[in-house]
N, C-alpha and C positions, 0 to 999 in steps of 0.2 A: 297098161300103156303099150302101144305098138311102137317099136323102135325103128329108126331109119334104116338099119341094116337088114331088116326082114324084107323078103320079096313078096310083098302083099299090096293089094290095091288100097290106095289112100281112102277111097270112098266106101267100099263094101267089104274089104279084107279078103277078097278072092286072091288066090295065088297063081292064076293062070292067065295067059295072054296079056302080059303087062307091057305097058309103054310108059316111058319117062315123060312126065308132064312138061319138062323143060325142053324136050326134043320134039314134041308134037306141036305142030303149028297152032298157035293161039289157044292151046288147051288150058293153060293156066288162067288166061283171061276169061275163057268160057266158064270155068269152074267158079271164078270169083263173081262174074256177072250173074250167073244163074243161081248159085248156092251161097254166095257171100262167104266162101271159104278162101282164106289167103294161104297160099303155099309158097314157101321160100326155100331156097337152097340151104339155108342155115337152120331150119327148124328140125325138130327131133323125130318127125313122122315120115313115113314113106313118101317118096316123090313119084311113085308110079300109079297108074290107074289101068284097070282091065278093059278089054274090048267091050264087054257088056256095059260098063259105065260110060265108055265113050259113045256107044250107040244111044244109050238113054239120054245123055247130055245133048247129043245132036238132035234127037227126036224132040226133046223138051225145048230146045232153042227154036226149032221149026214151028212147034206148037205155039210158043210165045209170040213169035213173029206173026203168025196167022191171026192170033187174038188181037194183037195191036193194030192190024190192018182193018179190022171191023169197025 
């Protein structure tokens, strides 16, 4: 199990270019809406995600929106 104190990405376990989910605008909502993963300040897992996962989430959100427009 990965603990909250470790500086790792919550999604891919990368240790580089991390951003706090609660400081990034709408990132927690995006993770929940796209992946159905609930992140809370009180859970025991890391609350940071890496830039690679942020990019992947953003790309997937855009892809999902394009698919819904068709």
